GUKE-662285 format. One line per 5 residues: number of its first residue (from 1); their letters; for each residue y, x, z of N, C-alpha, C, CB. Coordinates in nm, 3 decimals. Each point is the difference from the previous one (the first is absolute). Glycine has a CB too. Layout:
BEGIN
NUM = A = Y/X/Z/Y/X/Z/Y/X/Z/Y/X/Z ~ ...
***
This chain:
BEGIN
1 = MEKQI = 13.303/9.531/12.382/0.063/0.107/-0.062/-0.069/0.125/0.006/0.192/-0.109/0.044 ~ -0.215/0.180/-0.170/-0.090/0.169/0.002/0.130/0.084/0.060/-0.193/-0.001/-0.261 ~ 0.156/0.066/0.342/0.085/0.119/-0.004/0.045/0.073/-0.157/-0.129/0.031/0.244 ~ 0.234/-0.027/-0.271/0.083/0.090/-0.092/0.112/0.076/0.037/-0.065/-0.145/-0.130 ~ 0.137/0.210/0.056/0.085/0.101/-0.035/0.097/-0.064/-0.041/-0.138/0.156/-0.046
6 = IAVMG = 0.283/-0.196/0.099/0.078/-0.088/-0.047/0.170/0.138/-0.010/-0.174/-0.304/0.138 ~ 0.206/0.255/-0.248/0.135/0.083/-0.014/0.157/-0.103/-0.008/-0.177/0.198/-0.153 ~ 0.228/-0.233/0.234/0.130/-0.056/-0.012/0.091/0.108/-0.075/-0.034/-0.149/0.221 ~ 0.062/0.120/-0.394/0.126/0.077/-0.070/0.073/-0.085/0.053/-0.053/0.105/-0.216 ~ 0.185/-0.043/0.222/0.152/-0.056/0.047/0.041/-0.015/0.189/-0.035/-0.165/-0.264
11 = ASSDV = -0.008/0.259/0.302/0.033/0.021/0.121/0.146/0.019/0.026/-0.216/0.079/0.015 ~ 0.250/-0.092/0.088/0.173/0.081/-0.003/-0.011/-0.008/0.142/0.181/-0.085/-0.221 ~ -0.107/0.180/0.308/0.067/0.050/0.100/0.079/-0.114/0.076/0.005/0.220/-0.127 ~ -0.011/-0.362/0.122/0.069/-0.089/0.053/-0.136/-0.108/0.024/0.271/0.064/-0.121 ~ -0.323/-0.039/0.235/-0.097/-0.096/0.047/-0.015/-0.103/0.029/-0.019/0.117/0.032
16 = SKYWY = 0.196/-0.151/-0.071/-0.034/-0.214/0.010/0.000/-0.038/-0.127/0.142/-0.089/0.209 ~ -0.223/0.175/-0.309/0.026/-0.034/-0.151/-0.149/-0.063/0.045/0.180/0.201/-0.193 ~ -0.210/-0.304/0.060/-0.142/-0.010/-0.035/-0.066/0.061/-0.007/0.035/-0.091/-0.065 ~ -0.033/0.201/0.010/-0.082/0.078/-0.054/-0.081/0.030/0.151/0.157/0.096/-0.240 ~ -0.070/0.000/0.349/-0.092/0.010/0.165/-0.080/-0.115/0.034/0.182/0.124/0.106
21 = KIFKD = -0.128/-0.235/-0.097/-0.110/-0.137/0.073/-0.074/0.030/-0.089/0.110/-0.213/0.099 ~ -0.150/0.231/-0.250/-0.167/-0.037/-0.062/-0.033/0.157/0.017/0.009/-0.233/-0.221 ~ 0.059/0.355/0.272/-0.087/0.120/0.007/-0.088/-0.040/0.174/0.210/0.214/-0.182 ~ -0.075/-0.225/0.258/-0.091/0.013/0.181/-0.098/-0.136/-0.013/0.241/0.107/0.201 ~ -0.223/-0.216/-0.294/-0.077/-0.081/0.051/-0.154/0.004/-0.060/0.220/-0.125/0.047
26 = IKDYG = -0.190/0.193/-0.166/-0.107/0.058/-0.050/-0.105/0.081/0.090/0.154/-0.006/-0.182 ~ -0.079/0.129/0.213/-0.078/0.134/0.101/-0.018/-0.091/0.143/0.150/0.271/-0.108 ~ -0.036/-0.372/0.167/-0.109/-0.063/0.132/-0.093/-0.104/-0.064/0.184/0.012/0.205 ~ -0.248/-0.077/-0.325/-0.087/-0.063/-0.011/-0.102/0.109/-0.080/0.144/-0.239/0.025 ~ -0.119/0.405/0.046/-0.147/0.088/-0.010/0.017/0.030/-0.113/-0.167/-0.094/0.133
31 = LNTYC = 0.214/0.090/-0.268/0.020/0.057/-0.108/0.016/0.124/-0.009/0.061/-0.168/-0.039 ~ -0.066/0.281/-0.074/0.052/0.113/-0.007/0.086/-0.016/-0.080/-0.156/0.109/0.059 ~ 0.313/-0.075/-0.028/0.125/-0.020/-0.086/0.068/0.166/-0.006/0.050/-0.296/0.089 ~ 0.025/0.235/-0.157/0.043/0.153/-0.077/0.149/-0.076/-0.058/-0.290/0.151/-0.106 ~ 0.417/-0.032/0.138/0.152/-0.104/-0.048/0.033/0.101/-0.119/0.137/-0.118/0.267
36 = VNPKI = -0.089/0.064/-0.352/0.056/0.115/-0.135/0.147/-0.068/-0.035/-0.272/0.066/-0.144 ~ 0.325/0.097/0.132/0.155/-0.077/-0.084/0.023/0.149/-0.005/0.128/-0.282/0.105 ~ -0.066/0.308/-0.217/0.023/0.179/-0.033/0.113/0.050/0.065/-0.084/-0.006/-0.229 ~ 0.196/-0.102/0.249/0.116/0.025/0.049/-0.015/-0.007/0.162/0.113/-0.090/-0.225 ~ -0.202/0.092/0.282/0.011/0.009/0.152/-0.105/0.089/0.043/0.091/-0.229/0.031
41 = PQDKQ = -0.004/0.297/0.028/-0.134/0.119/0.020/-0.107/-0.064/0.147/0.199/0.267/-0.091 ~ -0.125/-0.316/0.165/-0.095/-0.077/0.126/0.103/-0.123/0.112/-0.174/0.284/0.014 ~ 0.114/-0.323/0.060/0.050/-0.053/0.130/-0.038/0.035/0.011/0.057/-0.114/0.055 ~ -0.035/0.065/0.114/-0.029/0.033/0.133/-0.119/0.036/0.042/0.147/-0.122/0.028 ~ -0.240/0.009/-0.047/-0.106/-0.035/0.083/-0.131/-0.012/-0.148/0.179/-0.156/0.255
46 = NRIYN = -0.143/0.141/-0.361/-0.069/0.031/-0.137/-0.010/0.108/-0.087/0.047/-0.176/0.015 ~ -0.126/0.221/-0.035/0.071/0.107/-0.152/0.010/-0.111/-0.116/-0.145/0.272/0.042 ~ 0.240/-0.245/-0.138/0.000/-0.045/-0.086/0.021/0.119/-0.122/0.060/-0.219/0.144 ~ -0.177/0.178/-0.268/-0.074/0.115/-0.079/0.137/-0.016/-0.123/-0.343/-0.027/0.059 ~ 0.336/0.127/-0.097/0.127/-0.024/-0.147/-0.107/-0.073/-0.101/0.189/0.265/0.004
51 = NLADL = -0.304/-0.233/-0.072/-0.057/-0.113/-0.052/-0.161/-0.011/0.034/0.190/0.013/-0.183 ~ -0.296/-0.091/0.119/-0.130/-0.050/0.026/-0.091/0.193/-0.014/0.042/-0.351/-0.136 ~ -0.010/0.423/0.029/-0.064/0.110/0.014/0.038/0.091/0.107/-0.033/-0.035/-0.215 ~ 0.104/0.006/0.319/0.031/0.057/0.111/-0.110/-0.006/0.079/0.219/-0.043/-0.023 ~ -0.257/-0.092/0.078/-0.121/-0.074/0.110/-0.077/0.099/0.016/-0.020/-0.233/-0.065
56 = PEKPD = -0.003/0.197/0.162/-0.084/0.109/0.056/-0.220/-0.056/-0.063/0.269/0.044/0.295 ~ -0.251/-0.170/-0.303/-0.092/-0.071/-0.036/0.062/-0.111/-0.144/-0.111/0.041/0.286 ~ -0.002/-0.048/-0.375/0.029/-0.095/-0.143/0.027/-0.170/0.059/-0.199/0.175/-0.187 ~ 0.299/-0.208/0.196/-0.006/-0.162/0.019/-0.075/-0.071/-0.097/0.213/0.006/0.091 ~ -0.291/-0.101/-0.047/-0.071/-0.124/-0.100/0.090/-0.100/-0.043/-0.205/0.013/0.116
61 = TMIIV = 0.347/-0.031/-0.001/0.071/-0.116/-0.071/0.169/0.075/0.063/-0.230/-0.278/0.008 ~ 0.306/0.242/-0.127/0.145/-0.023/0.002/0.055/-0.110/-0.028/0.004/0.182/-0.042 ~ 0.060/-0.158/0.181/0.120/-0.158/-0.011/0.101/0.081/-0.016/-0.067/-0.211/0.169 ~ 0.166/0.123/-0.262/0.117/0.036/-0.069/0.079/-0.097/0.064/-0.080/0.094/-0.219 ~ 0.173/-0.036/0.308/0.133/-0.044/0.071/0.116/0.083/-0.032/-0.130/-0.079/0.182
66 = LRPEL = 0.146/0.041/-0.359/0.120/0.035/-0.049/0.120/-0.081/-0.034/-0.147/0.135/-0.057 ~ 0.227/-0.074/-0.006/0.047/-0.119/-0.137/-0.037/0.012/-0.127/0.181/-0.021/0.096 ~ -0.248/-0.063/-0.131/-0.052/-0.009/-0.136/-0.006/0.110/-0.084/0.070/-0.196/0.020 ~ 0.097/0.265/-0.069/0.048/0.128/-0.081/-0.097/0.112/0.052/0.267/-0.069/-0.023 ~ -0.303/0.030/0.092/-0.064/0.146/0.093/-0.132/0.009/0.000/0.164/-0.002/0.162
71 = ADNAV = -0.220/-0.132/-0.217/-0.166/0.002/0.015/-0.071/0.095/-0.121/0.005/-0.268/0.104 ~ 0.028/0.268/-0.180/-0.065/0.108/-0.146/-0.017/0.104/0.043/0.106/-0.068/-0.179 ~ -0.012/0.158/0.295/-0.068/0.130/0.049/-0.047/-0.029/0.065/0.091/0.130/-0.026 ~ -0.165/-0.223/0.154/-0.064/-0.004/0.105/-0.139/-0.038/-0.095/0.203/-0.064/0.216 ~ -0.183/-0.028/-0.340/-0.130/0.004/-0.064/-0.063/0.091/-0.052/0.056/-0.153/-0.023
76 = KQAVE = 0.044/0.218/-0.040/-0.039/0.134/-0.038/-0.074/0.136/0.112/0.210/-0.092/-0.167 ~ -0.158/0.083/0.271/-0.061/0.087/0.099/-0.143/-0.090/0.054/0.265/0.124/0.078 ~ -0.251/-0.263/-0.050/-0.176/-0.029/0.020/-0.106/0.046/-0.108/0.077/-0.211/0.113 ~ -0.047/0.160/-0.244/-0.066/0.048/-0.120/-0.074/0.127/0.053/0.179/-0.098/-0.178 ~ -0.049/0.174/0.149/-0.064/0.195/0.016/-0.036/0.001/0.123/0.159/0.151/-0.139
81 = SGVKT = -0.160/-0.173/0.276/-0.070/-0.020/0.122/-0.114/-0.069/0.001/0.185/0.014/0.083 ~ -0.243/-0.077/-0.173/-0.165/-0.041/0.001/0.060/-0.157/0.099/-0.210/0.313/0.014 ~ 0.309/-0.398/0.011/-0.012/-0.127/0.064/-0.060/-0.111/-0.037/0.154/0.074/0.058 ~ -0.246/-0.138/-0.054/-0.059/-0.139/-0.028/0.054/-0.103/-0.018/-0.119/0.065/0.093 ~ 0.240/-0.124/0.044/0.060/-0.138/-0.021/0.155/0.046/0.065/-0.250/-0.190/0.028
86 = IWFQP = 0.343/0.141/-0.114/0.115/-0.030/0.030/0.076/-0.135/0.000/-0.028/0.206/-0.059 ~ 0.139/-0.197/0.233/0.069/-0.142/0.018/0.125/-0.013/-0.009/-0.144/-0.043/0.123 ~ 0.197/-0.020/-0.232/0.112/0.017/-0.011/0.062/-0.155/0.117/-0.029/0.169/-0.295 ~ 0.090/-0.109/0.386/0.053/-0.078/0.121/0.097/-0.044/-0.029/-0.075/0.101/0.145 ~ 0.109/-0.254/-0.144/0.106/-0.131/-0.075/0.114/0.086/0.010/-0.085/-0.263/0.084
91 = GAYSK = 0.155/0.313/-0.233/0.121/0.043/0.017/-0.017/0.132/-0.105/0.055/-0.106/0.269 ~ -0.206/0.196/-0.250/-0.007/0.090/-0.096/-0.045/-0.010/-0.125/-0.005/0.086/0.163 ~ -0.052/-0.218/-0.190/-0.088/-0.037/-0.138/0.090/0.117/-0.156/-0.061/-0.353/0.121 ~ 0.014/0.394/-0.156/0.001/0.041/-0.150/-0.064/-0.027/-0.082/0.058/0.121/0.057 ~ -0.016/-0.191/-0.183/-0.118/-0.028/-0.095/-0.068/0.145/-0.057/0.126/-0.241/-0.076
96 = AAEQE = -0.014/0.289/0.066/0.017/0.143/-0.107/-0.151/0.087/0.109/0.387/0.031/-0.093 ~ -0.357/-0.032/0.225/-0.082/0.082/0.066/-0.073/-0.049/0.028/0.097/0.108/0.052 ~ -0.143/-0.218/-0.030/-0.157/-0.111/-0.017/-0.047/-0.001/-0.077/0.033/-0.128/0.079 ~ 0.006/0.175/-0.216/-0.101/-0.030/-0.174/-0.032/0.190/0.031/0.180/-0.260/-0.263 ~ -0.067/0.355/0.307/-0.087/0.181/-0.029/-0.123/-0.031/0.116/0.257/0.229/-0.049
101 = ALKAG = -0.225/-0.314/0.150/-0.135/0.008/0.123/-0.151/-0.054/-0.098/0.191/-0.100/0.270 ~ -0.092/-0.024/-0.313/-0.153/-0.040/-0.087/-0.087/0.074/-0.047/0.095/-0.135/-0.063 ~ 0.000/0.158/-0.035/-0.008/0.121/-0.132/-0.094/0.093/0.102/0.284/0.003/-0.171 ~ -0.253/0.048/0.245/-0.098/0.121/0.122/-0.167/-0.059/0.023/0.260/0.054/0.186 ~ -0.254/-0.173/-0.179/-0.066/-0.089/0.074/-0.036/-0.009/0.143/-0.053/0.003/-0.193
106 = LRVHN = 0.189/0.004/0.231/0.010/-0.022/0.190/-0.021/-0.175/-0.015/0.234/0.235/0.117 ~ -0.231/-0.243/0.010/-0.022/-0.173/0.024/0.158/0.041/0.075/-0.335/-0.130/0.052 ~ 0.400/-0.049/-0.110/0.148/0.027/0.034/0.029/-0.151/0.068/0.080/0.196/-0.221 ~ 0.036/-0.192/0.298/-0.037/-0.158/0.082/0.156/0.009/-0.025/-0.242/-0.033/0.226 ~ 0.277/-0.060/-0.199/0.151/-0.070/-0.057/0.041/-0.079/0.163/-0.070/-0.075/-0.338
111 = ACFML = 0.009/0.093/0.454/0.009/-0.068/0.114/-0.003/0.085/0.146/-0.105/-0.178/-0.156 ~ 0.184/0.138/0.228/-0.017/0.027/0.179/-0.150/0.087/0.001/0.131/-0.276/0.115 ~ -0.177/0.386/-0.115/-0.090/0.078/0.056/-0.030/-0.073/0.180/0.101/0.240/-0.194 ~ 0.003/-0.260/0.274/-0.017/-0.018/0.084/-0.040/-0.141/0.032/0.119/0.189/0.007 ~ -0.056/-0.293/-0.044/-0.116/-0.160/-0.018/-0.128/0.032/-0.064/0.194/-0.169/-0.052
116 = AAGIW = -0.217/0.191/-0.055/-0.117/0.041/-0.029/-0.069/0.057/0.040/0.059/-0.024/-0.100 ~ -0.040/0.152/0.164/-0.123/0.049/0.123/0.026/-0.081/0.127/-0.016/0.262/-0.076 ~ 0.031/-0.379/0.126/-0.004/0.015/0.129/0.083/0.010/0.114/-0.127/0.058/-0.109 ~ 0.198/0.068/0.016/0.061/0.041/0.169/0.101/-0.038/-0.005/-0.084/0.184/0.066 ~ 0.205/-0.288/-0.139/0.057/-0.093/0.052/-0.050/-0.190/0.011/0.162/0.222/-0.078
***
């Protein structure tokens, strides 16, 4: 897999949740990864950014690990930030958010990024 910058949208301060396994495994794989959640300022080990615009680098890919009803805002941020690809992790898919992303010309996947990338 080519080097890319990835944003995991849906971070939380609870490292026992699914988002953290995704984030940690992507980092361990060697990819540049950032966590995003406007409600969590940071956790003990990793900075959690309020939104994509706050990241120090523009992400190529955004992985959505949110409830589907929150995905629309995540896609709006992705479009504004120049993200090229969105992955809806299982359980995060929103048809409306997908349509918005496709309308903006983004590549959209409704599948597990980790499996598709060969990380898991």
